[in-house]
C-alpha positions as CSV (number, residue, x, y, z in Angstrom):
1,M,224.8,40.3,251.4
2,L,225.5,41.5,248.0
3,T,227.9,44.5,247.9
4,L,227.7,47.4,245.5
5,L,230.5,45.7,243.5
6,D,228.6,42.4,243.4
7,R,225.5,44.1,242.0
8,Y,227.6,46.1,239.5
9,V,229.3,43.0,238.1
10,I,226.1,40.9,238.0
11,R,224.2,43.7,236.3
12,R,227.0,44.2,233.7
13,F,227.3,40.5,233.2
14,L,223.7,39.8,232.5
15,T,222.8,42.9,230.5
16,T,225.9,42.4,228.3
17,F,225.0,38.7,227.8
18,F,221.4,39.3,226.8
19,F,222.5,42.2,224.5
20,M,225.1,40.1,222.8
21,I,222.8,37.1,222.4
22,G,220.2,39.4,220.9
23,V,222.7,40.7,218.4
24,F,223.8,37.2,217.4
25,C,220.2,36.1,217.0
26,V,219.4,39.0,214.7
27,I,222.4,38.3,212.6
28,A,221.5,34.6,212.4
29,V,217.9,35.4,211.4
30,V,219.1,37.7,208.6
31,F,221.4,35.0,207.2
32,D,218.8,32.3,207.5
33,L,216.2,34.4,205.8
34,M,218.6,35.3,203.0
35,E,219.2,31.6,202.5
36,N,215.6,30.4,202.6
37,V,213.6,33.3,201.3
38,G,213.3,31.5,197.9
39,R,211.9,28.4,199.4
40,L,209.5,30.4,201.6
41,I,208.2,32.2,198.6
42,E,208.0,29.1,196.5
43,N,206.1,27.2,199.2
44,E,203.9,30.2,200.0
45,A,204.8,30.3,203.7
46,P,202.3,32.6,205.5
47,L,203.6,35.6,207.5
48,G,202.3,34.7,210.9
49,P,203.9,31.2,211.1
50,T,207.1,32.6,209.6
51,I,207.4,35.1,212.5
52,L,206.7,32.3,215.0
53,Y,209.3,30.2,213.2
54,Y,212.0,32.8,213.6
55,I,211.1,33.3,217.3
56,S,211.6,29.6,217.9
57,F,214.8,29.8,215.7
58,C,216.2,32.5,218.1
59,F,215.5,30.1,221.1
60,H,217.4,27.3,219.3
61,F,220.3,29.5,218.2
62,G,220.6,31.4,221.5
63,N,220.7,28.2,223.5
64,L,223.2,26.6,221.1
65,L,225.7,29.5,221.5
66,S,224.9,30.4,225.1
67,G,228.2,29.1,226.5
68,F,230.3,30.8,223.8
69,I,228.4,34.1,224.2
70,V,228.9,33.9,228.0
71,F,232.6,33.6,227.3
72,L,232.7,36.6,225.0
73,T,230.6,38.6,227.5
74,I,233.0,38.0,230.3
75,I,236.0,38.7,228.2
76,W,234.5,42.0,226.9
77,F,233.5,43.8,230.1
78,T,236.2,42.2,232.4
79,S,238.9,43.2,230.0
80,R,237.6,46.8,230.0
81,L,237.7,46.8,233.8
82,A,241.3,45.5,233.6
83,Q,242.4,48.2,231.1
84,K,241.0,50.9,233.4
85,S,243.1,49.4,236.3
86,E,239.9,48.9,238.3
87,I,240.7,45.2,238.9
88,I,244.2,46.2,240.1
89,A,242.6,48.6,242.5
90,M,240.3,45.9,243.9
91,L,243.1,43.4,244.4
92,S,245.4,46.0,245.8
93,G,242.7,46.9,248.4
94,G,242.9,43.4,249.8
95,M,240.2,41.6,247.8
96,G,241.1,38.0,247.1
97,F,240.7,36.7,243.6
98,W,238.2,34.1,244.5
99,R,236.1,36.8,246.2
100,F,236.4,38.8,243.0
101,L,235.0,35.7,241.2
102,R,231.9,35.5,243.4
103,P,229.5,37.8,241.5
104,Y,230.6,36.2,238.2
105,F,229.5,32.8,239.5
106,L,226.3,34.1,241.0
107,A,225.4,35.6,237.6
108,A,226.6,32.3,235.9
109,S,224.3,30.3,238.2
110,V,221.3,32.3,237.0
111,L,222.3,31.5,233.4
112,V,222.9,27.8,234.2
113,A,219.5,27.4,235.8
114,L,217.9,29.2,232.9
115,S,219.8,27.1,230.4
116,L,218.8,23.8,232.1
117,A,215.1,24.7,232.1
118,I,215.3,25.8,228.4
119,T,217.3,22.7,227.3
120,H,215.2,20.1,229.1
121,Y,211.7,21.5,228.7
122,I,211.2,24.9,227.0
123,L,213.4,24.5,223.9
124,P,211.8,21.2,222.8
125,R,208.4,22.9,222.8
126,A,209.7,25.8,220.8
127,N,211.4,23.4,218.4
128,A,208.1,21.6,217.8
129,S,206.7,24.6,215.9
130,K,210.1,25.3,214.3
131,V,210.4,21.7,212.9
132,D,206.8,21.6,211.7
133,F,207.4,24.8,209.8
134,E,210.7,23.5,208.3
135,F,209.0,20.3,207.2
136,E,206.2,22.2,205.4
137,Y,207.9,25.2,203.9
138,V,211.8,24.8,204.1
139,H,213.2,21.3,204.1
140,V,210.4,19.3,202.5
141,N,212.5,16.3,201.5
142,Y,213.0,13.3,203.8
143,H,216.0,11.0,203.5
144,I,217.1,7.8,205.3
145,T,220.9,7.6,205.0
146,D,221.5,4.9,207.5
147,Q,222.2,1.3,206.4
148,H,221.4,-2.1,208.0
149,L,218.1,-1.1,209.5
150,Y,216.3,-3.5,211.8
151,R,212.9,-3.0,213.4
152,E,210.4,-5.2,215.2
153,I,207.3,-4.3,213.3
154,A,205.1,-6.7,215.3
155,P,205.6,-9.0,218.3
156,G,208.0,-11.7,217.0
157,T,208.3,-10.2,213.5
158,I,211.6,-8.6,212.6
159,A,212.1,-6.6,209.4
160,Y,215.5,-5.6,207.9
161,F,216.6,-3.3,205.0
162,R,220.2,-2.9,203.9
163,S,219.3,0.5,202.5
164,I,216.3,2.6,201.7
165,T,215.5,5.1,198.9
166,L,212.5,7.1,199.8
167,E,212.2,8.8,196.5
168,R,211.3,5.4,195.0
169,N,209.5,4.1,198.0
170,T,211.9,1.2,197.8
171,G,214.1,-0.7,200.3
172,Y,216.9,-3.1,199.1
173,R,218.1,-6.5,200.4
174,F,214.8,-6.9,202.4
175,Q,214.5,-9.6,205.0
176,L,211.5,-10.6,207.2
177,E,211.6,-13.1,210.0
178,R,208.6,-14.4,212.0
179,W,209.2,-16.1,215.4
180,D,206.7,-17.9,217.6
181,D,206.3,-17.4,221.4
182,R,208.9,-20.1,222.0
183,N,211.6,-18.2,220.0
184,R,211.5,-20.7,217.1
185,L,211.8,-19.4,213.6
186,R,208.6,-20.0,211.6
187,Q,209.2,-18.1,208.4
188,R,212.0,-16.2,206.7
189,I,211.5,-14.1,203.6
190,L,214.5,-12.8,201.5
191,A,213.9,-10.3,198.7
192,A,216.1,-8.3,196.4
193,K,213.9,-5.3,197.1
194,A,210.6,-4.3,198.6
195,T,208.5,-1.4,197.2
196,Y,205.6,0.3,199.1
197,L,202.5,0.9,197.0
198,P,200.6,3.7,198.7
199,E,197.5,3.4,196.5
200,D,196.9,-0.1,197.8
201,S,198.8,0.2,201.1
202,T,200.7,-3.0,200.2
203,W,204.3,-4.0,199.7
204,R,205.6,-5.6,196.5
205,L,208.5,-8.0,197.0
206,V,210.7,-8.7,194.0
207,N,212.7,-11.9,193.5
208,A,211.6,-13.3,196.9
209,R,212.7,-16.5,198.5
210,I,210.2,-17.7,201.2
211,R,211.2,-20.4,203.7
212,D,208.5,-21.8,206.0
213,L,209.3,-24.0,208.9
214,D,206.5,-26.1,210.6
215,A,206.4,-27.2,214.2
216,D,207.2,-30.8,213.2
217,G,210.4,-29.7,211.5
218,T,209.1,-29.8,207.9
219,E,210.6,-27.1,205.7
220,T,209.1,-25.6,202.6
221,L,211.1,-23.4,200.2
222,R,209.6,-21.4,197.3
223,F,210.6,-18.7,195.0
224,V,208.4,-15.9,193.5
225,T,209.3,-13.2,191.0
226,S,206.8,-10.7,192.4
227,L,204.6,-10.9,195.5
228,D,202.2,-8.2,196.8
229,T,201.5,-8.5,200.5
230,V,200.3,-6.5,203.5
231,L,202.9,-5.8,206.1
232,P,202.4,-3.8,209.4
233,M,205.2,-1.3,208.7
234,E,206.1,2.0,207.0
235,F,209.3,3.6,206.0
236,S,209.0,6.1,208.8
237,D,209.5,3.2,211.2
238,F,213.1,2.9,210.0
239,G,214.1,6.5,210.1
240,V,213.4,9.6,212.1
241,R,214.6,13.1,211.1
242,A,217.2,14.2,213.6
243,A,215.3,17.5,214.0
244,V,212.3,15.6,215.4
245,L,214.4,14.4,218.3
246,S,215.0,18.0,219.3
247,T,211.2,18.4,219.9
248,L,211.2,15.8,222.7
249,T,211.5,16.9,226.3
250,T,213.9,15.0,228.5
251,P,211.3,12.5,229.8
252,E,210.0,11.9,226.3
253,L,213.5,11.4,224.9
254,E,214.3,8.9,227.7
255,A,211.2,7.0,226.8
256,Y,212.1,7.1,223.1
257,I,215.6,5.8,223.8
258,E,214.2,2.8,225.8
259,E,211.8,2.1,222.9
260,E,214.5,2.2,220.3
261,A,216.9,0.1,222.4
262,A,214.1,-2.6,222.7
263,R,213.7,-2.5,218.9
264,G,217.4,-3.1,218.4
265,S,218.4,0.3,217.2
266,A,221.8,1.9,218.0
267,V,221.1,4.5,220.7
268,S,224.6,5.6,221.7
269,Q,224.3,9.0,220.0
270,L,220.8,9.5,221.5
271,Q,222.2,8.8,225.0
272,L,225.0,11.3,224.4
273,D,222.5,13.9,223.3
274,L,220.5,13.3,226.5
275,L,223.6,13.6,228.7
276,A,224.7,16.7,226.9
277,R,221.5,18.5,227.8
278,T,222.8,18.6,231.4
279,A,226.5,18.8,230.7
280,N,226.4,21.7,228.2
281,P,224.7,24.2,230.6
282,F,227.3,23.5,233.2
283,A,230.0,24.5,230.7
284,I,228.9,28.1,231.6
285,Y,230.7,27.7,234.9
286,V,233.9,26.4,233.2
287,L,233.9,29.2,230.6
288,T,233.3,31.8,233.3
289,L,236.3,30.6,235.3
290,I,238.5,30.7,232.2
291,G,237.2,34.0,230.9
292,V,237.8,35.9,234.2
293,A,241.2,34.4,234.6
294,I,242.2,35.6,231.1
295,A,240.6,39.0,231.1
296,A,241.6,40.1,234.6
297,R,245.2,40.6,233.5
298,K,246.0,44.0,232.0
299,V,248.0,43.5,228.8
300,R,249.2,45.5,225.9
301,G,246.7,45.4,223.1
302,G,243.8,45.5,225.6
303,V,240.4,44.1,224.6
304,G,241.5,42.9,221.2
305,V,244.1,40.4,222.6
306,H,241.6,39.1,225.1
307,L,238.9,38.7,222.4
308,F,241.3,36.8,220.2
309,L,242.1,34.4,223.1
310,A,238.4,34.0,223.7
311,V,237.6,33.0,220.2
312,L,240.6,30.6,220.1
313,I,239.7,28.9,223.3
314,G,236.0,28.9,222.4
315,F,236.6,27.1,219.1
316,T,239.0,24.7,220.8
317,Y,236.4,23.8,223.4
318,V,233.8,23.2,220.7
319,F,236.2,21.1,218.6
320,T,237.3,19.1,221.6
321,S,233.7,18.4,222.6
322,K,232.7,17.2,219.1
323,L,235.9,15.0,218.8
324,I,235.3,13.3,222.1
325,T,231.5,12.9,221.4
326,V,232.1,11.3,218.0
327,Y,234.8,9.0,219.3
328,A,232.7,7.9,222.4
329,A,229.7,7.2,220.3
330,A,231.6,5.1,217.7
331,S,234.2,3.3,219.7
332,P,233.5,0.8,222.6
333,M,237.2,0.2,223.2
334,A,237.2,2.0,226.6
335,D,234.2,0.1,228.0
336,E,236.4,-2.2,230.1
337,L,238.4,0.6,231.5
338,V,235.4,2.7,232.7
339,G,233.0,-0.1,233.6
340,G,230.7,-0.3,230.7
341,P,229.1,1.7,227.8
342,E,227.0,3.8,230.2
343,N,230.0,5.1,232.0
344,R,231.8,5.7,228.7
345,L,229.0,7.9,227.4
346,L,228.8,9.7,230.8
347,L,232.5,10.4,230.8
348,A,232.4,11.5,227.1
349,A,229.6,14.0,227.9
350,W,231.4,15.6,230.9
351,L,235.1,15.2,229.9
352,P,235.3,18.5,227.9
353,N,234.0,20.3,231.0
354,L,236.5,18.5,233.3
355,L,239.5,19.2,231.0
356,F,238.7,22.9,230.6
357,A,237.9,23.2,234.3
358,A,241.5,22.0,234.9
359,L,242.7,24.7,232.4
360,G,240.6,27.3,234.2
361,L,242.1,26.4,237.6
362,F,245.6,26.6,236.1
363,L,244.8,30.1,234.7
364,V,243.4,31.3,238.0
365,A,246.6,30.1,239.7
366,R,248.6,32.2,237.3
367,A,246.2,35.2,237.4
368,P,247.3,38.5,239.1
369,K,246.6,38.5,242.8
């Protein structure tokens, strides 16, 4: 049974959270509109799609900052309870600190469930219209910044570019290998560059060296200055805008990761993003624990001191998460210690929550009882 105190804390928690997330979204929309209004006017963006874009933008921004806003929410209204000595009265009346935490975790559970649903399914659908709008009216340029790009463009046919410049429709240090069904190399083409000719839907290879290997072991080598040929590939096969991945629901992202892994692409960052879709919502529990433990103590300076600590711990959490994520995606050094790359990525996704949960338990042990 929920007591009057439970209902009061849950109501204050949730109403303050949604009010603060609304305020942050309005501020973010204003700044984004100020930055992009020139592009929107130049590209003649219609009013209706622009409104839908900013609604989707609020979903994206709100989910991105949900953990931090939960932290500020708890600090804000719990600190005000502490400054009015209401928490002291509750604890002096015989209420245990963990019993005091119960309504906070009930409200946090509502937000965690909502965040999981949004992150895995709702937000990707909202991002689809947001990304389409950005591609058409805001960020119209497409770049492939990665190097050493491999793709299997057809069964047994592997294409490679060292780098790609989309503005020129050109890839450099091109290599094409054709293998038969018995995994024997049949042809290898090396070219200084390959340029796509959209008017003819063909590729122009410059300074190409073509090596053909017959089944009897005969080898033929020839050089051509320029060769126009048809290849079953496009530059979009070698690069995907990062924003496009945010439009994939979790089952779609899992299928995309399997497909990219089969094509030889590096998928560590994609796997981390997938794991983070579950780990990040559960950070709400961790930040709830830390926030209540900090704000329940009555201190000189009141709400201001608590808000300062909230911002400091919040930015430390974000910095730690990014640091661990980048290191885990780039370094396979710990694979032997944790039992493989899958466990390394799983640990990297959940390690910030585990570390700060330990901090939260320490703060609860030091909190006033």
